[in-house]
py3Dmol code that shows the C-alpha trace and the ligand (Angstrom):
import py3Dmol

protein = """\
ATOM      1  CA  MET A   1     -14.479 149.100 252.439  1.00  0.00           C
ATOM      2  CA  LYS A   2     -12.881 152.228 253.853  1.00  0.00           C
ATOM      3  CA  LYS A   3     -10.892 152.118 257.087  1.00  0.00           C
ATOM      4  CA  ILE A   4     -12.405 154.240 259.823  1.00  0.00           C
ATOM      5  CA  VAL A   5     -11.496 155.821 263.166  1.00  0.00           C
ATOM      6  CA  ILE A   6     -13.514 154.661 266.196  1.00  0.00           C
ATOM      7  CA  ALA A   7     -13.441 156.730 269.394  1.00  0.00           C
ATOM      8  CA  ILE A   8     -14.741 155.168 272.616  1.00  0.00           C
ATOM      9  CA  ASP A   9     -15.072 157.388 275.688  1.00  0.00           C
ATOM     10  CA  GLY A  10     -16.727 156.954 279.054  1.00  0.00           C
ATOM     11  CA  TYR A  11     -16.410 156.649 282.805  1.00  0.00           C
ATOM     12  CA  SER A  12     -13.856 154.465 284.563  1.00  0.00           C
ATOM     13  CA  ALA A  13     -14.514 150.731 284.602  1.00  0.00           C
ATOM     14  CA  CYS A  14     -17.503 150.536 282.291  1.00  0.00           C
ATOM     15  CA  GLY A  15     -15.775 148.084 279.982  1.00  0.00           C
ATOM     16  CA  LYS A  16     -14.297 150.491 277.434  1.00  0.00           C
ATOM     17  CA  SER A  17     -10.877 148.899 277.104  1.00  0.00           C
ATOM     18  CA  SER A  18     -11.923 145.266 276.895  1.00  0.00           C
ATOM     19  CA  THR A  19     -14.681 146.144 274.427  1.00  0.00           C
ATOM     20  CA  ALA A  20     -12.444 148.382 272.313  1.00  0.00           C
ATOM     21  CA  LYS A  21      -9.749 145.694 272.231  1.00  0.00           C
ATOM     22  CA  GLN A  22     -12.189 143.051 270.983  1.00  0.00           C
ATOM     23  CA  VAL A  23     -13.794 145.384 268.432  1.00  0.00           C
ATOM     24  CA  ALA A  24     -10.315 146.160 267.060  1.00  0.00           C
ATOM     25  CA  ALA A  25      -9.423 142.461 266.907  1.00  0.00           C
ATOM     26  CA  LEU A  26     -12.607 141.611 264.976  1.00  0.00           C
ATOM     27  CA  LEU A  27     -12.098 144.460 262.517  1.00  0.00           C
ATOM     28  CA  LYS A  28      -8.335 143.771 262.301  1.00  0.00           C
ATOM     29  CA  TYR A  29      -7.739 147.363 263.420  1.00  0.00           C
ATOM     30  CA  LYS A  30      -5.073 148.856 265.650  1.00  0.00           C
ATOM     31  CA  TYR A  31      -6.133 149.270 269.284  1.00  0.00           C
ATOM     32  CA  VAL A  32      -4.803 152.052 271.496  1.00  0.00           C
ATOM     33  CA  ASP A  33      -5.562 152.227 275.217  1.00  0.00           C
ATOM     34  CA  SER A  34      -5.029 155.931 275.889  1.00  0.00           C
ATOM     35  CA  GLY A  35      -5.588 155.368 279.636  1.00  0.00           C
ATOM     36  CA  ALA A  36      -2.495 153.139 279.626  1.00  0.00           C
ATOM     37  CA  MET A  37      -0.491 156.139 278.393  1.00  0.00           C
ATOM     38  CA  TYR A  38      -1.649 158.377 281.270  1.00  0.00           C
ATOM     39  CA  ARG A  39      -1.028 155.470 283.654  1.00  0.00           C
ATOM     40  CA  SER A  40       2.532 155.087 282.329  1.00  0.00           C
ATOM     41  CA  VAL A  41       3.237 158.786 282.844  1.00  0.00           C
ATOM     42  CA  THR A  42       1.885 158.426 286.394  1.00  0.00           C
ATOM     43  CA  LEU A  43       4.161 155.450 287.062  1.00  0.00           C
ATOM     44  CA  TYR A  44       7.164 157.447 285.867  1.00  0.00           C
ATOM     45  CA  PHE A  45       6.183 160.504 287.939  1.00  0.00           C
ATOM     46  CA  LEU A  46       5.790 158.384 291.090  1.00  0.00           C
ATOM     47  CA  GLU A  47       9.016 156.453 290.609  1.00  0.00           C
ATOM     48  CA  HIS A  48      11.039 159.585 289.897  1.00  0.00           C
ATOM     49  CA  TYR A  49       9.377 161.750 292.550  1.00  0.00           C
ATOM     50  CA  VAL A  50       8.430 164.334 289.920  1.00  0.00           C
ATOM     51  CA  ASP A  51       7.065 167.525 291.470  1.00  0.00           C
ATOM     52  CA  MET A  52       3.751 167.823 289.619  1.00  0.00           C
ATOM     53  CA  ASP A  53       3.349 171.475 290.615  1.00  0.00           C
ATOM     54  CA  ASN A  54       6.642 172.446 289.005  1.00  0.00           C
ATOM     55  CA  PRO A  55       6.200 172.943 285.230  1.00  0.00           C
ATOM     56  CA  LYS A  56       9.962 172.572 284.608  1.00  0.00           C
ATOM     57  CA  SER A  57      10.113 169.207 286.400  1.00  0.00           C
ATOM     58  CA  VAL A  58       7.036 168.053 284.510  1.00  0.00           C
ATOM     59  CA  ALA A  59       8.490 169.150 281.148  1.00  0.00           C
ATOM     60  CA  ARG A  60      11.818 167.428 281.895  1.00  0.00           C
ATOM     61  CA  ALA A  61      10.071 164.220 282.934  1.00  0.00           C
ATOM     62  CA  LEU A  62       7.895 164.263 279.802  1.00  0.00           C
ATOM     63  CA  SER A  63      11.005 164.645 277.617  1.00  0.00           C
ATOM     64  CA  GLU A  64      12.414 161.502 279.269  1.00  0.00           C
ATOM     65  CA  ILE A  65       9.304 159.393 278.725  1.00  0.00           C
ATOM     66  CA  ASP A  66       8.873 157.083 275.749  1.00  0.00           C
ATOM     67  CA  ILE A  67       5.620 155.104 275.561  1.00  0.00           C
ATOM     68  CA  THR A  68       5.118 152.348 273.004  1.00  0.00           C
ATOM     69  CA  PHE A  69       2.752 149.413 272.499  1.00  0.00           C
ATOM     70  CA  HIS A  70       3.926 145.972 271.399  1.00  0.00           C
ATOM     71  CA  ARG A  71       1.977 142.866 270.568  1.00  0.00           C
ATOM     72  CA  HIS A  72       2.637 139.935 272.922  1.00  0.00           C
ATOM     73  CA  GLU A  73       3.878 136.960 270.872  1.00  0.00           C
ATOM     74  CA  THR A  74       1.623 134.304 272.397  1.00  0.00           C
ATOM     75  CA  THR A  75      -1.458 136.182 273.642  1.00  0.00           C
ATOM     76  CA  GLY A  76      -1.533 138.568 270.671  1.00  0.00           C
ATOM     77  CA  GLN A  77      -2.512 141.359 273.111  1.00  0.00           C
ATOM     78  CA  ASN A  78      -1.036 144.836 272.920  1.00  0.00           C
ATOM     79  CA  GLU A  79       1.144 145.564 275.950  1.00  0.00           C
ATOM     80  CA  THR A  80       2.390 148.909 277.210  1.00  0.00           C
ATOM     81  CA  PHE A  81       6.111 149.719 277.362  1.00  0.00           C
ATOM     82  CA  LEU A  82       7.617 152.641 279.246  1.00  0.00           C
ATOM     83  CA  ASN A  83      11.154 153.458 278.141  1.00  0.00           C
ATOM     84  CA  GLY A  84      11.525 149.962 276.749  1.00  0.00           C
ATOM     85  CA  LEU A  85      10.195 148.142 279.839  1.00  0.00           C
ATOM     86  CA  ASN A  86       6.936 146.201 279.878  1.00  0.00           C
ATOM     87  CA  VAL A  87       4.746 147.978 282.469  1.00  0.00           C
ATOM     88  CA  GLU A  88       1.415 146.446 281.479  1.00  0.00           C
ATOM     89  CA  LYS A  89       0.830 144.856 284.902  1.00  0.00           C
ATOM     90  CA  GLU A  90       2.229 147.638 287.068  1.00  0.00           C
ATOM     91  CA  ILE A  91       0.138 150.403 285.541  1.00  0.00           C
ATOM     92  CA  ARG A  92      -3.098 148.612 286.558  1.00  0.00           C
ATOM     93  CA  GLU A  93      -2.197 148.597 290.266  1.00  0.00           C
ATOM     94  CA  MET A  94      -4.271 150.639 292.720  1.00  0.00           C
ATOM     95  CA  ARG A  95      -1.341 152.952 293.548  1.00  0.00           C
ATOM     96  CA  ILE A  96      -1.450 154.103 289.924  1.00  0.00           C
ATOM     97  CA  SER A  97      -5.265 154.293 289.817  1.00  0.00           C
ATOM     98  CA  ASP A  98      -5.118 156.456 292.934  1.00  0.00           C
ATOM     99  CA  ASN A  99      -2.885 159.067 291.259  1.00  0.00           C
ATOM    100  CA  VAL A 100      -3.565 158.904 287.531  1.00  0.00           C
ATOM    101  CA  SER A 101      -6.471 161.345 287.406  1.00  0.00           C
ATOM    102  CA  GLN A 102      -4.467 164.028 289.176  1.00  0.00           C
ATOM    103  CA  VAL A 103      -1.563 163.588 286.744  1.00  0.00           C
ATOM    104  CA  SER A 104      -4.054 163.697 283.856  1.00  0.00           C
ATOM    105  CA  THR A 105      -5.196 167.201 284.821  1.00  0.00           C
ATOM    106  CA  ILE A 106      -1.761 168.648 283.916  1.00  0.00           C
ATOM    107  CA  LYS A 107      -1.964 170.567 280.646  1.00  0.00           C
ATOM    108  CA  ALA A 108       1.563 169.641 279.490  1.00  0.00           C
ATOM    109  CA  VAL A 109       0.865 165.957 280.113  1.00  0.00           C
ATOM    110  CA  ARG A 110      -2.326 166.104 278.060  1.00  0.00           C
ATOM    111  CA  GLU A 111      -0.643 167.989 275.203  1.00  0.00           C
ATOM    112  CA  ALA A 112       2.151 165.411 275.008  1.00  0.00           C
ATOM    113  CA  MET A 113      -0.251 162.440 275.051  1.00  0.00           C
ATOM    114  CA  VAL A 114      -2.739 163.961 272.590  1.00  0.00           C
ATOM    115  CA  SER A 115       0.025 164.735 270.110  1.00  0.00           C
ATOM    116  CA  LEU A 116       1.232 161.113 270.292  1.00  0.00           C
ATOM    117  CA  GLN A 117      -2.325 159.790 269.957  1.00  0.00           C
ATOM    118  CA  LYS A 118      -3.072 161.940 266.912  1.00  0.00           C
ATOM    119  CA  LYS A 119       0.035 160.502 265.199  1.00  0.00           C
ATOM    120  CA  MET A 120      -1.145 156.957 265.962  1.00  0.00           C
ATOM    121  CA  GLY A 121      -4.452 157.667 264.210  1.00  0.00           C
ATOM    122  CA  LYS A 122      -2.931 159.041 260.994  1.00  0.00           C
ATOM    123  CA  SER A 123      -3.238 155.756 259.115  1.00  0.00           C
ATOM    124  CA  LYS A 124      -6.915 155.204 260.185  1.00  0.00           C
ATOM    125  CA  GLY A 125      -8.125 151.649 260.962  1.00  0.00           C
ATOM    126  CA  ILE A 126      -7.901 152.403 264.663  1.00  0.00           C
ATOM    127  CA  VAL A 127      -9.985 151.993 267.820  1.00  0.00           C
ATOM    128  CA  MET A 128      -8.922 154.237 270.701  1.00  0.00           C
ATOM    129  CA  ASP A 129     -10.562 154.444 274.098  1.00  0.00           C
ATOM    130  CA  GLY A 130     -10.274 157.077 276.809  1.00  0.00           C
ATOM    131  CA  ARG A 131     -11.947 160.228 278.083  1.00  0.00           C
ATOM    132  CA  ASP A 132     -11.314 162.862 275.382  1.00  0.00           C
ATOM    133  CA  ILE A 133     -10.909 160.772 272.243  1.00  0.00           C
ATOM    134  CA  GLY A 134     -14.117 161.873 270.480  1.00  0.00           C
ATOM    135  CA  SER A 135     -13.913 165.417 271.805  1.00  0.00           C
ATOM    136  CA  VAL A 136     -10.212 166.320 271.468  1.00  0.00           C
ATOM    137  CA  VAL A 137      -8.010 163.603 269.945  1.00  0.00           C
ATOM    138  CA  PHE A 138     -10.225 162.621 266.979  1.00  0.00           C
ATOM    139  CA  PRO A 139     -13.037 165.207 266.807  1.00  0.00           C
ATOM    140  CA  THR A 140     -13.842 164.012 263.271  1.00  0.00           C
ATOM    141  CA  ALA A 141     -13.888 160.292 264.153  1.00  0.00           C
ATOM    142  CA  ASP A 142     -16.216 158.248 261.913  1.00  0.00           C
ATOM    143  CA  LEU A 143     -17.813 156.584 264.930  1.00  0.00           C
ATOM    144  CA  LYS A 144     -17.983 157.968 268.475  1.00  0.00           C
ATOM    145  CA  ILE A 145     -19.217 155.799 271.325  1.00  0.00           C
ATOM    146  CA  PHE A 146     -19.932 157.016 274.849  1.00  0.00           C
ATOM    147  CA  MET A 147     -20.023 154.034 277.217  1.00  0.00           C
ATOM    148  CA  THR A 148     -21.762 154.056 280.577  1.00  0.00           C
ATOM    149  CA  ALA A 149     -22.882 151.546 283.217  1.00  0.00           C
ATOM    150  CA  ASP A 150     -24.430 151.738 286.688  1.00  0.00           C
ATOM    151  CA  PHE A 151     -21.924 152.761 289.336  1.00  0.00           C
ATOM    152  CA  ASP A 152     -22.280 149.594 291.468  1.00  0.00           C
ATOM    153  CA  VAL A 153     -21.934 147.354 288.435  1.00  0.00           C
ATOM    154  CA  ARG A 154     -18.769 149.202 287.388  1.00  0.00           C
ATOM    155  CA  ALA A 155     -17.275 148.842 290.860  1.00  0.00           C
ATOM    156  CA  GLU A 156     -17.996 145.104 291.020  1.00  0.00           C
ATOM    157  CA  ARG A 157     -16.524 144.553 287.563  1.00  0.00           C
ATOM    158  CA  ARG A 158     -13.361 146.468 288.484  1.00  0.00           C
ATOM    159  CA  GLN A 159     -12.970 144.580 291.758  1.00  0.00           C
ATOM    160  CA  LYS A 160     -13.228 141.272 289.885  1.00  0.00           C
ATOM    161  CA  GLU A 161     -10.701 142.450 287.296  1.00  0.00           C
ATOM    162  CA  LEU A 162      -8.229 143.307 290.087  1.00  0.00           C
ATOM    163  CA  PHE A 163      -8.957 139.997 291.831  1.00  0.00           C
ATOM    164  CA  ASP A 164      -8.187 138.140 288.592  1.00  0.00           C
ATOM    165  CA  LYS A 165      -4.808 139.908 288.639  1.00  0.00           C
ATOM    166  CA  ASN A 166      -4.201 138.757 292.233  1.00  0.00           C
ATOM    167  CA  GLU A 167      -4.906 142.173 293.756  1.00  0.00           C
ATOM    168  CA  LEU A 168      -7.447 141.913 296.577  1.00  0.00           C
ATOM    169  CA  VAL A 169      -9.117 145.277 297.019  1.00  0.00           C
ATOM    170  CA  ASP A 170     -12.078 146.036 299.275  1.00  0.00           C
ATOM    171  CA  LEU A 171     -15.216 146.961 297.294  1.00  0.00           C
ATOM    172  CA  ASP A 172     -15.524 150.223 299.237  1.00  0.00           C
ATOM    173  CA  ASP A 173     -11.977 151.170 298.225  1.00  0.00           C
ATOM    174  CA  VAL A 174     -12.736 150.414 294.578  1.00  0.00           C
ATOM    175  CA  LYS A 175     -15.887 152.562 294.825  1.00  0.00           C
ATOM    176  CA  ALA A 176     -13.987 155.428 296.443  1.00  0.00           C
ATOM    177  CA  ASN A 177     -11.364 155.314 293.688  1.00  0.00           C
ATOM    178  CA  LEU A 178     -13.946 155.291 290.881  1.00  0.00           C
ATOM    179  CA  LYS A 179     -15.894 158.127 292.481  1.00  0.00           C
ATOM    180  CA  LYS A 180     -12.774 160.251 292.878  1.00  0.00           C
ATOM    181  CA  ARG A 181     -11.599 159.593 289.319  1.00  0.00           C
ATOM    182  CA  ASP A 182     -15.047 160.277 287.798  1.00  0.00           C
ATOM    183  CA  LEU A 183     -15.184 163.574 289.653  1.00  0.00           C
ATOM    184  CA  ILE A 184     -11.694 164.738 288.635  1.00  0.00           C
ATOM    185  CA  ASP A 185     -12.125 163.488 285.040  1.00  0.00           C
ATOM    186  CA  THR A 186     -15.459 165.265 284.517  1.00  0.00           C
ATOM    187  CA  THR A 187     -14.616 168.556 286.236  1.00  0.00           C
ATOM    188  CA  ARG A 188     -10.993 169.244 285.225  1.00  0.00           C
ATOM    189  CA  ALA A 189     -10.263 172.379 283.202  1.00  0.00           C
ATOM    190  CA  GLU A 190      -8.309 170.619 280.433  1.00  0.00           C
ATOM    191  CA  SER A 191     -10.454 168.450 278.144  1.00  0.00           C
ATOM    192  CA  PRO A 192     -12.830 167.001 280.743  1.00  0.00           C
ATOM    193  CA  LEU A 193     -14.798 163.836 280.057  1.00  0.00           C
ATOM    194  CA  ILE A 194     -17.929 164.864 278.152  1.00  0.00           C
ATOM    195  CA  LYS A 195     -20.291 163.095 275.815  1.00  0.00           C
ATOM    196  CA  PRO A 196     -19.624 164.554 272.365  1.00  0.00           C
ATOM    197  CA  GLU A 197     -22.883 165.626 270.732  1.00  0.00           C
ATOM    198  CA  ASP A 198     -22.480 163.150 267.913  1.00  0.00           C
ATOM    199  CA  ALA A 199     -21.575 160.188 270.152  1.00  0.00           C
ATOM    200  CA  ILE A 200     -23.811 157.136 270.499  1.00  0.00           C
ATOM    201  CA  VAL A 201     -24.483 156.141 274.115  1.00  0.00           C
ATOM    202  CA  VAL A 202     -23.952 152.472 274.942  1.00  0.00           C
ATOM    203  CA  ASP A 203     -25.119 151.556 278.449  1.00  0.00           C
ATOM    204  CA  THR A 204     -23.511 148.225 279.335  1.00  0.00           C
ATOM    205  CA  THR A 205     -25.249 147.706 282.708  1.00  0.00           C
ATOM    206  CA  HIS A 206     -27.429 144.893 281.405  1.00  0.00           C
ATOM    207  CA  MET A 207     -25.376 143.872 278.394  1.00  0.00           C
ATOM    208  CA  PHE A 208     -23.238 140.800 277.974  1.00  0.00           C
ATOM    209  CA  PHE A 209     -19.712 141.516 276.784  1.00  0.00           C
ATOM    210  CA  LYS A 210     -20.398 139.790 273.439  1.00  0.00           C
ATOM    211  CA  GLU A 211     -23.498 141.945 272.913  1.00  0.00           C
ATOM    212  CA  GLN A 212     -21.709 145.242 273.416  1.00  0.00           C
ATOM    213  CA  VAL A 213     -18.910 144.194 271.064  1.00  0.00           C
ATOM    214  CA  GLU A 214     -21.349 143.085 268.359  1.00  0.00           C
ATOM    215  CA  HIS A 215     -23.360 146.283 268.727  1.00  0.00           C
ATOM    216  CA  ILE A 216     -20.284 148.477 268.151  1.00  0.00           C
ATOM    217  CA  VAL A 217     -18.993 146.322 265.283  1.00  0.00           C
ATOM    218  CA  GLN A 218     -22.412 146.669 263.636  1.00  0.00           C
ATOM    219  CA  LEU A 219     -22.375 150.454 264.082  1.00  0.00           C
ATOM    220  CA  ALA A 220     -18.844 150.515 262.646  1.00  0.00           C
ATOM    221  CA  GLY A 221     -19.968 148.483 259.639  1.00  0.00           C
ATOM    222  CA  SER A 222     -22.566 151.108 258.789  1.00  0.00           C
ATOM    223  CA  ARG A 223     -19.865 153.800 258.629  1.00  0.00           C
ATOM    224  CA  MET A 224     -17.378 151.989 256.395  1.00  0.00           C
TER     225      MET A 224
END
"""
ligand_1 = """\
21
C5P
O -8.994 154.245 280.987
P -8.348 154.207 282.351
O -9.318 154.032 283.472
O -7.206 153.250 282.426
O -7.717 155.668 282.507
C -7.023 156.035 283.670
C -7.151 157.538 283.890
O -6.412 158.216 282.873
C -8.547 158.126 283.839
O -9.224 158.043 285.081
C -8.262 159.570 283.443
O -7.907 160.336 284.586
C -7.034 159.447 282.563
N -7.342 159.496 281.132
C -7.531 160.736 280.552
N -7.744 160.829 279.210
C -7.794 159.730 278.454
C -7.628 158.445 279.038
C -7.424 158.360 280.392
O -7.489 161.759 281.235
N -7.974 159.852 277.135
"""
view = py3Dmol.view(width=600, height=400)
view.addModel(protein, "pdb")
view.setStyle({"model": 0}, {"cartoon": {"style": "trace"}})
view.addModel(ligand_1, "xyz")
view.setStyle({"model": 1}, {"stick": {}})
view.zoomTo()
view.show()
């Protein structure tokens, strides 16, 4: 069976990452959470007070950033490291969610991340999720999925996810964040979120997690 490249794109909080992670585990493929990379850049920019409107400051900051993924020994999950430090928890906080879409509009940031992502996909056998994976990072991916879900369902799922990580966030605040990110992500000039023509739409509003995973694994099987 040949190893394939699976691209999963879609709106914020429609279950892309958890689904992609499980699909990769079942296929014994590498999983890359491209959102975690943009979140790590955002964390660095915030902590170092990087002036996002100054191209020189942005370029310097990008040259100082090293993002890697390492498998956790006991959970087996991939965790995100920024300059050698595990930032997996921090990058999911609301302060990052509130700024990440703005940082992700910067052309130099996108170029740096896309170049890294393309390298990660060289050996195939990869599942990557994000906003521009099927359109820009892997335009020739063997399988492209575009995930969606009703807005209210997405907001409730995200609130629960934050609650499970001990972050209590008002549902209205979660909704405002998702709305803002969807708008910036779909209207930005640089590689906006679009549904690639050859992508298969998976609406998870009424799907159980197991169902959506099985559906994608089945689609993957038909491309191998
Ligand atoms: O996937 P996640 O919600 O963690 O992504 C956080 C943000 O990173 C998105 O709202 C988007 O602004 C940005 N992003 C992007 N391109 C990607 C992945 C994420 O612009 N491929």
